[in-house]
Structures are given as structure tokens and as C-alpha cells.
N, C-alpha and C positions, 0 to 999 in steps of 0.2 A: 119899096125892103129895107125895114130899120135895123141895125148892127149897134151892137153895141162899143162902149168908146174903149177903147185898148186906154188899161192904163200906165201911165210915164213911166220911164228906169225909177227913177227920183224916188218915185214911192216904196218898189221896196228897198230899200236900203234906207229909205227910215223905218218900216216898220219893224224892218232882224233889228237897228238900232234899237230899240225902245224895250222888245223884247228882250235879249241879252240885259240890259239896263237893271229889268224887273227880277232877273233870272239871279243875277248878279246879287242885288237889296233882300232875296227872298235866303240865298243861304249868308249874306250876310250876319240877318238877321237871328233866322237859329242859331247859329256858330255862338253869337249873344248868350240865346236865351239858354243855350246847358251847360251843366253843370261841369264844373272839372271833377273827373274819377276821384273816388277816395280810395287811396293802397288799403292792401289785405291786410287788416292782425296779425302779428306775427304768428305759427305754430304755437297748442296747445303740446304742453305736453309732463307727463308726472315725472318725480326722479326718486329718486331711493340713495340713502347713504347709506359706506363703504361700511361694512359692519368686518370686525376682528374674526378669523375661523373660530369652531370649536369643534370640541371631541365629537366623530358623531358616528354613529351603527352606520355600517355600509348593509345596504337589504337588495336582495335576487331572491328573483321569481325557479319558483324549481318545483320536481313531484318526485312523490317518496314511492321508494321501491323496497324491495324486502333486501335482506342482507345476500340472499345467496336465492339469484332464480334459474331457473332453470328448462329453459325452451325443449323437450324432451323431440326428438326426430328417428325416425326407424333411416339405420343404417345401408339397408335396400326396398329400391321401390318395387308396387306392386298394386293390389283393391285392397283398401279396406276392409275386413270382416266385421267389424265390432271397434265398437267405441264404449270401453268398459267405465270409464267415469264420467262427472259432468262439473260443468264449473260449483265451486263452493265445497267440491265431496273432499274428507280428509284422508288424505295417501301415507305408506310407510313407506322406507325404500325398498324395492325391489319387488312391489305392486303392478300387478296390470295394470296398465292403460289403455292399449292398445292393440290389436292381434293382426297379422295382413292375413287373405286368403294364401295356405301355405301350398293347395298343391299340386301348384309349376315347379316350386321344392321341393317338398318329398322327392318328386318323381326327376330331379337335380340326383337327390341324394342318392336316388337309386341306383342311377343309370352310373354314378360314378360309385358306388358300390359290387356291384358289377363287373364295372374295368375294373378294378384292383380287385377282385377274385380271378379275374383272364391274366392280369400280368404277374399275379404273383404265381399262377399254374405255370404259367411259358417262365418262370426265372426259377422252378423247383425241376421241369425239363432242365432248361440248362445247365443249372449245377447239376444235376445227374449227367449230363452229355460230356460235360468236364473232366469232371471225373473219373472216365473212363475214360477219356481221349487225355489226362496227365497220367492215365498209370497205363498206358500202352507208350506211351512219348517214353519214360519215364524204363520202361522197358526196351527200348529200341526198337518197337516199331511201327511208330508212325514220325514224319515226317517235323520239325519243328512249326513252319507253314498248318500244317494243323493243330498245332498245340496252341499257338498259335489267334488263329478265327476261335477257335473254341473257349480260352478263357476273353475277345472281346465280344461273344456272342452274351456270353452268360455276362458282364459287366452290361450289355445293353439292356440285356433287359430285367435285371438288378435296377436298373436308374431308370427306370417304367415303370417298375413296383414302386418306385418312393414315389414318382411323378403319382400316380396313381393312391396314395394315400394320402399325402397333398388331398390332392381331386370331393375325396371323401372328404375330408374335413373340413374343407372351405365348403361346401353344400351342406353339410350339415351345423357348420357355422351358419352359413345364409337361413339357413330352416331355421333357428336360436335367433335371428335377429324378424323374424316376422312376430315374434313377441316385444312389446314395447316396454317396461315396467317402468316405474319410478325414480331416478336414479335420486335422488333425499325426499328426506319425513319432512310431508309439510302440508301442500292446501292447495285443491287445482285455481289458479287464476282467468283462466283461459283455454277453451277449445277450439281449436282451430279445422277440425277436418268433422265430417259423416260415415257413416257403416256406408261401402259403396265406392267413395270416392277413390280417383287414382292417385298413389300418389307416391313422391320421388328422392329418391334416395336425400337423404339432413331434410327436407321439409318441415317445418314445426308440426304438433301435429296439438298439442300441450304448451300451455305453457305452467311451472310448478314453485310454486315460491313456500321459502324455506317460513316455520310458523316457533315464536314462543324466541325468536332471537330478534332484538334493534332493530328497525327499521332503518330507510338511510334517505337521504334529499341527493337528485342533480340537480349540482345549478351549472350556469354558465359563466363565469369568472372576469371580466375583458384586463386586458396586458396591464393597463394602471394599478389596478385592486391587485393585482394577484401578485404581484412578487412580494405583500406584505401578510400573504398568508402563509401560514407551517402546519405541516401536522400535527396537532395537537390542541390547539388552539380551542379553546369555546366557543360558543356561536349557543344562539336562540330561532329556532323553527315556529313559527307559527302557524297552524291547518286551518285551511275555510270552516272546515267542516267545524271545526272546534273554536269560533270564535272569543271566547271568555277565556281560556288558558293558552300553554307555549308550554315547548318544549323546551330544555337544555339537553345540549348535542357537541360534537366534537368534530373538530375535521379531519375525515381517516383518511382521506388520499388530495393531491394537488395535481392537475396534471400538469406533465411537463411540456407541452407541447398546441399550439391552437386545432382547434376541428379544422376538417376542410371545406375550404373555403369562409372558413371566420376570421375574427380575430378577438374567439375569447378563450378561454380555456378551463375544461369541466372540470369540478372540484366536486365531493367528494363529503357530505356532512352524514353524521349516524348517532345516532341518538341516545340520548346514557340508560334506558332503562325502553324495556320492550311494552307492549302498550295493545291491547289486544283489537280495542278501535279501532288504534291506526294502521291503512287498508296502502296498498300498491294503489300509485295512479292520485292520489289524491295532489290536490294544488296544494301546492306551502312555500312559505314565505321565509327565508332565510335569512339573518340578519350575525353581521360578524363583530366581535370586540370593537368600539371606538380604540381608535391608535391615541391616545389621548398624550403621550411625550413624547410623536409623531411631530400632535397638529403644535404644542409647544413650545418645542423648537425649530417647527418656520417661521412661525408668524407671519401665520399671511391671510388674507383678507380675503371676503367670500363676500363673493357679490351676485344677483341672477343671474342665468344663462341668459336671458333676454336683454341686458345691462350691454354684453360686449359685443362688438362684429369684427372682421376683419374683410382685407380685400386685400390687394393684390398691393399694398404696401406694406399690410403686417397687421395685426392687432389690435385694436384699441376702445378706446371709452370715448365720451362723450362728456365732457365734466362741465357743474354746473359756477358762474362765475356774473360777481356783483356788475350790473350794464355801467357803462359810466355817466355822473352825475343829471346831462340833462334829454339818459333815452329813459326814464322812471315813469311807467303806465300812468296813463292819465287813473287822476281821482274812480272814473265808472270802473275800473278794473280793478283797482284796492276793493270800492265795494263790491265786487262781486266775486273776491275771494279769487282772485290772477293778481301777480304782479311778473311786472317783464327781466328777462335776462340777457347772459352771453351762455352760447355754449364754445366752451375753447374741443376742440382730438386732444388727445392723449392716447400715445403708446406704452402696450401693455404686455408682460408676459404672464401667463397662466401656469397656476397648476396640476390639477385631479379637478378630476368632477368627483363633486360631495352630495350629500342629502341635501343639503339648503342649500346649492350653486358651484360655484366655481372657486379655486381657487385664483387668486392675482397674486403674485409672488413678486410684483413689481412695480411700479407709476404713479400708485396711489398710496393715499395715507388715509389717517378713519376724518381724520378733519376734512376730505374731498364729500361732495354731491356729486350724483350722475345721473344723466337720463335712463329711464328705469327700458327703454325696448325706444323702436324707430327712429335709430342712427339712421341707416341711409335713409332717407328723407331729411336729417341738418347736414347743416355744412358750419368748417370751421367757424368761431365769428360770429355767427349767425344771434339774429336774437327769440331768445323768444318766452313764450308765458309757462309759469308755470302755475299749475293746477294743485286748488287745492290749500291753495297759500291762506295760512290765520295773519292777518298781525297783531294780530293780543297774544302768540307763539313768537320762538323765539325767532329774527329775523333770520332767515335760509341763505339771505347772501351774504351774509355778516362771517368767511371762513376768511382769517387773518388775513380778514384785506386783499383779497385775492377778485 
């Protein structure tokens, strides 16, 4: 029988040695051939110049409504038997709007009148009995106790008769409430019930608006703007339905308390003249006259909203500054319209929100230029590339040597 030769243990050691050498050479050659990773370019940002604040008109959205709007409702509940108006109908004060089924109220009136008749009959009998007992008492025939009893019975019956009269008056009044009439002359803007419907007391049945008087616009104004509004102040109203014209108006009411669960205040603006084409419910935009004196007095600067950010350290902007001389962008970046700069965090104080941006009351000058958006992605002292840099234009980085 033939047997395979057994390898010497030294042979295994030599094989492992050469295998390790080959693996080391492979990794060494791979490392030498790999290129060094290139650093990513600085982030590209857009900048905006700090502009002086100008007097701008503050505008707010609202809805038109009649100066007088009456949501008419029954004072008693019942089944609607008739609706006498439709949307768009013109009504006069006192004209019929709707009617309830009067059957139950008529029956209650009849019962009240019957009770009054009984009470008045009892009162007449009690009065006659009292007169008889009084004469006998004056003659000394009956004791004082019998006289007092007759007088008490008369007073009780008379009080019952008075209550019965009140019941009749209440029943007749309730019967009259089954007719709902227009409280003002105007037009029916909305009908909210139909015949056969059961309504509760106070449930709106129709909306009647006045005609021939100027319309109003209700808007909600934030707290930082409502303090500058005064009753009688001029305003301009633009309606979506009439894009080519505007309407002169004046502030009629300024709310003294914010709406429930809101931080805005109701303000009513009334058109200076009536216009038959303007109807309730139209979308409107109200512009209040700009406060030119206030803008000139504050001397504030204005930035876009996105150019201002805030964190736990406060409100700030990122100001663009010139980089050191040895950190200018490569010629390729210059040719592509980009140039490098350094951004510095600067704390600012802001004022009111305006139509053209946010007021900056301190921390900046008109010579500054700031990052327009994305401040949260930048750090103080970080290098950036300026988007849209034009080498032929004024150098954006020569801001008073900063």
C-alpha cells in the first residue's frame, strides 16, 4: 500500500510568510496609487444689500358686509308654515319674512282667556261677599275674624285675576311672534330655513342687509399695526370682483381687544360712498395710508424675512466680509461668476413686519451686505462663495475694509 508523504512543519511556516508578504505589498501598492481626496468647495450663497426703510402701505385681507346686517329669528319655537321671501328679494321694514304654525299658540291664547274669565268671575263674587261682610262688621253683627277672612279672600282672588290677565297678554304676544317681520328695509341676503322645518327660539331664519348705505370691510390687524390706526383714518379698498378700480374708505371702528384665541384685533373700514355693485361677502384687500413721518423718524433699515434668523442666543444676520488675501477663489471660480468671502454672525434688533420686509432697528448700516437665506447652515467665520458675482461690477467685498 502506498502512502502520501507528510509535509514538513517548516514548509507551512514558509508558505504563510510568503502569503503575508504578498498581502502587504498589495495594500502598499494600492495606497500609493490612490489620489488624495479633494476638499469640498465652500457653500454657495446669495446676498442682499441692506436697504433703508421707506413708508409703505400696510394691507390686510377682509370681506365686505353691509353696515347693518340683521339675522332675523323667531322669539318662539315651532314649525315653519311659510317662508315669504327668497334670496335677493327687497323688503321693507315690517314686511313678512316667515310664519310659524299658529295652532298651538292660538289654543294657548284661548285657554288663557278662559282662565281670565273664571278669575274675573271669582273676583266679582269675592268682592260682593266682602262688601256684605264689611257692612255686617260695621253694624257689629259679625266678628273681626270673619271680616279679615273676607278681605283676605278678595285680595287673593284679585291677585289671581291679575295673573290671568298677564297670562293672556303673554299668550297673545307669543301668538304675534309667530309672524316674523323684517326689522329694517333692505334685501334678503340669505334664507336659512324651509317650510315644515322645526326651529328653536333665536335660531336664525334669514339675513337682511340694508341697501343704499356704504358697505363695510372687516379685517383682522396684528397687534404691532393696530396701535397706529385711528378712527377716521383714510384707507383704500380693492375688491377682487373689480380688479381695475379702488374705493376710498375710512376707519370706522378699531377693536380694543383681540379675538378669542387670536393675537389680531378686529378693524372695520367703511366705504366713503354707496355702490350698488358692491355686495356682502366679496373678498377685499384694505390698504391703510403709510406712516411717512414715522418711517422717517425711526430711520430703520429693511431686510427680507429670510435674511434674519434667531436661536437661543438671539436674533442675528450673517454679514458678508472680504476674506484674507491668501484665501481668494481660484481663477476658475472668478470666470464662472463666483467669488469667495467670509460670513460673520452679527446680532441685530428688529422692529415691525412691513410690506417690504422686516425693520432692523440696530446692528446694521447701509454699507453692509448680508446672506439672503439659509443662515442656519452657516457658521461664524465660515468661507462661502458668492452667487452671481460680476467682476465688471462694483466689488461686493470692499465694504469699508471689513
